[in-house]
ZADO-93706 format. One record per residue (C-alpha): residue in one letter; chain; x, y, z. Coordinates in pm, 1 decimal, m for minus. Each point is the difference from the previous one (the first is absolute). Layout:
REM residues N
("A"; "A"; (X; Y; Z)) ...
***
This chain:
REM residues 254
("X"; "A"; (m13103.4; 11215.0; 12876.3)) ("X"; "A"; (m20.7; m148.2; m349.7)) ("X"; "A"; (m308.6; m220.8; 96.8)) ("X"; "A"; (m156.3; m135.8; m357.2)) ("X"; "A"; (262.0; 198.0; m201.4)) ("X"; "A"; (110.7; m227.5; m248.8)) ("X"; "A"; (180.2; 230.9; m244.1)) ("X"; "A"; (391.0; m15.5; 20.3)) ("X"; "A"; (101.0; 334.8; 46.1)) ("X"; "A"; (371.9; m111.8; m120.3)) ("X"; "A"; (127.0; 225.6; 290.0)) ("X"; "A"; (m59.1; 334.1; m191.0)) ("X"; "A"; (m243.4; 286.4; 69.9)) ("X"; "A"; (m312.1; 32.0; m180.5)) ("X"; "A"; (138.3; 215.4; m294.8)) ("X"; "A"; (323.7; m188.3; m8.3)) ("X"; "A"; (m179.8; m310.7; m75.7)) ("X"; "A"; (m231.5; 143.5; m263.9)) ("X"; "A"; (311.3; 138.1; m186.6)) ("X"; "A"; (173.9; m323.8; 33.9)) ("X"; "A"; (m285.9; m229.2; m133.8)) ("X"; "A"; (m51.3; 257.4; m300.5)) ("X"; "A"; (325.7; m33.4; m89.0)) ("X"; "A"; (52.4; m375.8; 17.3)) ("X"; "A"; (m359.9; m3.8; m199.6)) ("X"; "A"; (132.0; 230.4; m264.6)) ("X"; "A"; (310.9; m207.0; m65.3)) ("X"; "A"; (m202.6; m328.5; 11.8)) ("X"; "A"; (m236.5; 161.3; m271.1)) ("X"; "A"; (314.9; 88.5; m207.2)) ("X"; "A"; (209.0; m290.0; 29.2)) ("X"; "A"; (m250.1; m267.3; 36.6)) ("X"; "A"; (197.5; m165.3; 311.6)) ("X"; "A"; (235.3; 168.4; 277.8)) ("X"; "A"; (170.8; m177.4; 283.2)) ("X"; "A"; (m33.9; 130.4; 345.1)) ("X"; "A"; (m79.5; m132.5; 361.6)) ("X"; "A"; (m286.1; m231.2; 62.0)) ("X"; "A"; (m192.6; 218.2; 237.7)) ("X"; "A"; (29.5; 275.3; m277.7)) ("X"; "A"; (m104.8; m226.2; m275.7)) ("X"; "A"; (m307.8; m102.3; 213.1)) ("X"; "A"; (m92.4; 359.5; 74.8)) ("X"; "A"; (36.7; 72.7; m370.6)) ("X"; "A"; (m222.3; m281.3; m112.9)) ("X"; "A"; (m318.6; 156.5; 195.0)) ("X"; "A"; (126.4; 347.7; m129.6)) ("X"; "A"; (33.1; m42.8; m358.4)) ("X"; "A"; (m254.8; m266.5; m79.7)) ("X"; "A"; (m337.8; 210.0; 43.5)) ("X"; "A"; (183.6; 264.5; m205.1)) ("X"; "A"; (24.0; m229.7; m280.3)) ("X"; "A"; (m334.5; m90.7; 29.8)) ("X"; "A"; (m118.9; 342.7; m87.2)) ("X"; "A"; (137.2; m72.5; m357.9)) ("X"; "A"; (m289.5; m212.8; m67.2)) ("X"; "A"; (m257.4; 284.5; 43.9)) ("X"; "A"; (m53.1; 118.5; m367.3)) ("X"; "A"; (m364.3; 73.0; m28.8)) ("X"; "A"; (25.3; 354.9; m82.4)) ("X"; "A"; (319.4; 260.6; m67.6)) ("X"; "A"; (m108.7; 204.6; 326.2)) ("X"; "A"; (32.9; m338.5; 207.3)) ("X"; "A"; (341.9; m68.3; m149.7)) ("X"; "A"; (112.2; 365.1; 56.1)) ("X"; "A"; (m131.7; m31.4; 353.2)) ("X"; "A"; (201.4; m294.0; 60.0)) ("X"; "A"; (332.8; 132.7; m151.0)) ("X"; "A"; (m32.6; 278.1; 263.1)) ("X"; "A"; (m66.4; m242.7; 268.9)) ("X"; "A"; (297.2; m199.6; m70.4)) ("X"; "A"; (226.4; 292.6; m40.4)) ("X"; "A"; (m105.3; 145.5; 332.7)) ("X"; "A"; (166.2; m335.9; 127.0)) ("X"; "A"; (301.2; m41.0; m242.1)) ("X"; "A"; (83.1; 361.4; m71.2)) ("X"; "A"; (183.2; m138.4; m296.1)) ("X"; "A"; (m150.2; 85.5; m368.0)) ("X"; "A"; (207.2; m229.3; m174.8)) ("X"; "A"; (m96.9; m296.1; 232.6)) ("X"; "A"; (m358.4; 83.5; m39.8)) ("X"; "A"; (31.0; 24.3; m371.0)) ("X"; "A"; (162.5; m355.3; 30.2)) ("X"; "A"; (m255.7; m139.0; 185.6)) ("X"; "A"; (m276.7; 83.9; m200.2)) ("X"; "A"; (113.2; m49.8; m335.8)) ("X"; "A"; (214.4; m318.1; 52.8)) ("X"; "A"; (m65.9; m171.2; 338.2)) ("X"; "A"; (m393.4; 56.7; m33.1)) ("X"; "A"; (m81.9; m162.2; m323.9)) ("X"; "A"; (253.9; m283.1; 101.0)) ("X"; "A"; (m207.6; m67.1; 311.2)) ("X"; "A"; (m344.8; 67.6; m101.5)) ("X"; "A"; (m131.5; m357.5; 15.9)) ("X"; "A"; (183.7; m103.4; 316.9)) ("X"; "A"; (m240.7; 47.1; 272.7)) ("X"; "A"; (240.9; 119.9; 288.0)) ("X"; "A"; (317.9; m155.8; 111.5)) ("X"; "A"; (238.2; 231.1; m230.0)) ("X"; "A"; (313.0; m42.6; 195.0)) ("X"; "A"; (231.5; m312.1; 106.8)) ("X"; "A"; (247.0; m14.8; 277.1)) ("X"; "A"; (287.3; m236.7; 32.4)) ("X"; "A"; (213.0; m9.0; 278.2)) ("X"; "A"; (385.0; 47.6; m91.3)) ("X"; "A"; (168.4; m106.0; 365.8)) ("X"; "A"; (175.5; 240.1; 219.5)) ("X"; "A"; (190.9; 317.1; m56.8)) ("X"; "A"; (385.1; m42.3; 103.1)) ("X"; "A"; (68.8; 253.1; 267.0)) ("X"; "A"; (m344.0; 65.2; 191.0)) ("X"; "A"; (m147.6; m353.4; m75.2)) ("X"; "A"; (m334.0; 175.9; m165.0)) ("X"; "A"; (m213.4; m214.8; m175.7)) ("X"; "A"; (m13.2; 78.7; m358.4)) ("X"; "A"; (m252.2; m48.4; m281.6)) ("X"; "A"; (m58.1; 71.0; m348.0)) ("X"; "A"; (m388.2; 132.0; m84.3)) ("X"; "A"; (m76.0; 1.4; m377.2)) ("X"; "A"; (m307.4; 60.9; m213.4)) ("X"; "A"; (m119.2; m351.1; m70.4)) ("X"; "A"; (m118.3; 56.0; m367.1)) ("X"; "A"; (368.3; 131.7; m99.3)) ("X"; "A"; (225.9; m325.4; 115.2)) ("X"; "A"; (100.2; m164.1; m313.2)) ("X"; "A"; (52.5; m316.5; 154.4)) ("X"; "A"; (m305.1; m100.4; 204.3)) ("X"; "A"; (m247.4; 246.5; m195.6)) ("X"; "A"; (m96.7; m283.0; m198.6)) ("X"; "A"; (m336.9; 93.5; 92.8)) ("X"; "A"; (0.4; 367.8; m85.2)) ("X"; "A"; (m331.6; 181.4; m19.3)) ("X"; "A"; (m46.2; 185.5; m318.5)) ("X"; "A"; (m153.8; 312.0; m74.8)) ("X"; "A"; (m368.1; 39.3; 11.0)) ("X"; "A"; (m137.2; 242.0; m219.1)) ("X"; "A"; (m369.8; 95.8; 85.4)) ("X"; "A"; (m274.2; m26.3; m243.4)) ("X"; "A"; (m123.8; 314.0; m153.1)) ("X"; "A"; (m366.7; 93.4; 108.6)) ("X"; "A"; (m195.6; 79.7; m335.0)) ("X"; "A"; (m377.7; 28.3; m89.6)) ("X"; "A"; (26.8; m262.6; m258.9)) ("X"; "A"; (m268.1; m270.7; m68.6)) ("X"; "A"; (29.3; m335.4; 161.0)) ("X"; "A"; (45.5; m169.6; m321.9)) ("X"; "A"; (325.1; 213.0; m91.8)) ("X"; "A"; (119.4; m56.7; 324.0)) ("X"; "A"; (m20.4; m357.6; 1.0)) ("X"; "A"; (166.1; m17.2; m335.3)) ("X"; "A"; (280.3; 219.3; 130.9)) ("X"; "A"; (60.1; m222.1; 305.3)) ("X"; "A"; (12.1; m286.1; m226.1)) ("X"; "A"; (246.4; 165.9; m226.4)) ("X"; "A"; (204.5; 46.9; 323.5)) ("X"; "A"; (m13.4; m336.0; 122.5)) ("X"; "A"; (118.3; m152.6; m330.1)) ("X"; "A"; (269.4; 306.5; m24.9)) ("X"; "A"; (129.2; m122.9; 385.6)) ("X"; "A"; (m9.8; m356.0; m102.4)) ("X"; "A"; (231.0; 50.7; m306.2)) ("X"; "A"; (231.2; 223.7; 200.2)) ("X"; "A"; (65.4; m256.9; 273.8)) ("X"; "A"; (135.4; m279.9; m216.9)) ("X"; "A"; (256.3; 233.0; m202.7)) ("X"; "A"; (130.4; 153.9; 355.8)) ("X"; "A"; (67.9; m380.0; 108.8)) ("X"; "A"; (184.7; m101.6; m320.7)) ("X"; "A"; (227.4; 311.3; 0.1)) ("X"; "A"; (87.5; m74.6; 375.2)) ("X"; "A"; (103.6; m333.9; m75.9)) ("X"; "A"; (14.5; m313.0; 240.7)) ("X"; "A"; (109.0; 9.8; 337.2)) ("X"; "A"; (363.9; m159.8; m39.3)) ("X"; "A"; (51.1; m4.3; 374.1)) ("X"; "A"; (m185.9; m342.6; 5.1)) ("X"; "A"; (314.9; m137.8; m151.0)) ("X"; "A"; (190.0; m132.7; 289.0)) ("X"; "A"; (329.6; 203.5; 17.8)) ("X"; "A"; (m156.1; 309.2; m168.3)) ("X"; "A"; (m20.5; 299.0; 270.4)) ("X"; "A"; (m174.0; 348.4; m72.7)) ("X"; "A"; (306.2; 165.1; m85.9)) ("X"; "A"; (81.7; m335.7; m241.3)) ("X"; "A"; (m339.5; 44.1; m142.9)) ("X"; "A"; (66.8; 379.4; m57.9)) ("X"; "A"; (338.7; m91.5; m210.1)) ("X"; "A"; (m151.3; m261.8; m190.2)) ("X"; "A"; (m275.2; 278.6; m112.5)) ("X"; "A"; (270.1; 237.3; m99.2)) ("X"; "A"; (129.6; m253.7; m205.5)) ("X"; "A"; (m332.1; m77.1; m167.7)) ("X"; "A"; (m74.3; m332.2; 169.1)) ("X"; "A"; (m369.8; 76.0; 132.5)) ("X"; "A"; (m198.3; m313.7; m35.5)) ("X"; "A"; (63.1; m362.8; 81.6)) ("X"; "A"; (33.2; m78.2; m340.2)) ("X"; "A"; (286.3; 259.3; m78.8)) ("X"; "A"; (185.4; m154.7; 317.2)) ("X"; "A"; (m66.6; m357.3; m141.5)) ("X"; "A"; (164.5; 94.9; m321.8)) ("X"; "A"; (292.6; 115.7; 147.4)) ("X"; "A"; (316.0; m212.7; 56.6)) ("X"; "A"; (154.1; 0.6; 367.5)) ("X"; "A"; (304.3; 160.0; m129.4)) ("X"; "A"; (m178.3; 281.5; m136.2)) ("X"; "A"; (m184.6; 74.3; 291.5)) ("X"; "A"; (346.5; m20.1; 215.6)) ("X"; "A"; (147.2; 264.8; m257.9)) ("X"; "A"; (m277.9; 213.3; 69.1)) ("X"; "A"; (2.9; m10.7; 381.3)) ("X"; "A"; (361.0; 47.3; 3.1)) ("X"; "A"; (m8.1; 307.2; m218.9)) ("X"; "A"; (m241.4; 170.2; 257.7)) ("X"; "A"; (76.0; 167.2; 310.0)) ("X"; "A"; (m136.7; m214.7; 224.5)) ("X"; "A"; (186.8; m296.5; 165.8)) ("X"; "A"; (m111.4; m312.0; m170.2)) ("X"; "A"; (301.8; m232.5; 48.0)) ("X"; "A"; (m167.0; m240.6; 218.3)) ("X"; "A"; (m314.5; m49.6; m244.8)) ("X"; "A"; (m11.1; m299.9; m158.1)) ("X"; "A"; (m204.0; m6.2; m339.7)) ("X"; "A"; (16.7; m346.4; m128.8)) ("X"; "A"; (m353.0; m94.1; 79.1)) ("X"; "A"; (m145.7; 352.7; m57.5)) ("X"; "A"; (m109.6; m95.7; m366.7)) ("X"; "A"; (m147.3; m337.1; 107.5)) ("X"; "A"; (m202.9; 176.4; 276.4)) ("X"; "A"; (m137.1; 276.4; m260.4)) ("X"; "A"; (m95.3; m250.2; m240.7)) ("X"; "A"; (m202.5; m159.1; 263.9)) ("X"; "A"; (m158.9; 313.1; 100.0)) ("X"; "A"; (m59.6; 75.9; m336.9)) ("X"; "A"; (m174.1; m307.6; m56.0)) ("X"; "A"; (m210.1; 38.7; 309.1)) ("X"; "A"; (164.4; m282.9; 170.5)) ("X"; "A"; (m0.7; 192.5; 320.0)) ("X"; "A"; (m68.3; m303.9; 235.8)) ("X"; "A"; (276.4; m214.5; m151.4)) ("X"; "A"; (235.0; 330.6; 53.4)) ("X"; "A"; (m70.7; 59.2; 332.7)) ("X"; "A"; (67.3; m370.4; 66.9)) ("X"; "A"; (328.3; 41.3; m174.0)) ("X"; "A"; (94.9; 329.7; 167.5)) ("X"; "A"; (m55.1; m172.0; 318.6)) ("X"; "A"; (299.4; m207.9; m61.7)) ("X"; "A"; (214.8; 273.4; m141.3)) ("X"; "A"; (239.5; 245.6; 203.0)) ("X"; "A"; (45.6; 329.4; m131.8)) ("X"; "A"; (m99.6; m105.3; m366.9)) ("X"; "A"; (225.9; m313.2; 25.5)) ("X"; "A"; (m66.6; m332.4; 43.1)) ("X"; "A"; (93.5; m96.9; 371.2)) 
***
């Protein structure tokens, strides 16, 4: 009887199930997202997330080495263990759990099995706007409290100076313009149009040429109102822009 046994054995023996999850876990760490059945994805999530959590224990070299051995005993893959501790670990350092996301993909042709994609949340470029940054632990030294306070003040000043520069280099979110999607924004960035002001100063014909020259399918894109929308966004008139966009259809007046 299996009363109270909530673990999904996946119709496999214990050794076969461990080998399956180890291989899936190694592939997930290496490729950051994999496609498998929904049942295997759910089983993999409970298997891999505790291993990812072990990358956060960095109090001493002995602890780090110990966790390396524990993770290797599960995955049996040196490349995957190295990728986990050097790439994945620092990326998820500030996330308190929930490192994976499961997205259902429908059923498979043939056996009608439910398919799903499981991915590492912090490595998704589309939904990863809230990606956690690497956390560097503070060094423990025997310095006086006055020196420590002065260093903390300097670090805070450097941090506040770095943030605006990073945002300025990234540019504005051109997807706020009606008719521009993620792919269109990428094409405009490659052409040097990264801010609302850049877009407002570019004619509709020039934008159309840029889109036609790219590999994407932008034949149905109407660029006639993009410059006007960008100018309103550059001026900070987002309420007026939203009201106008409600009247537009795909970037053109309905």
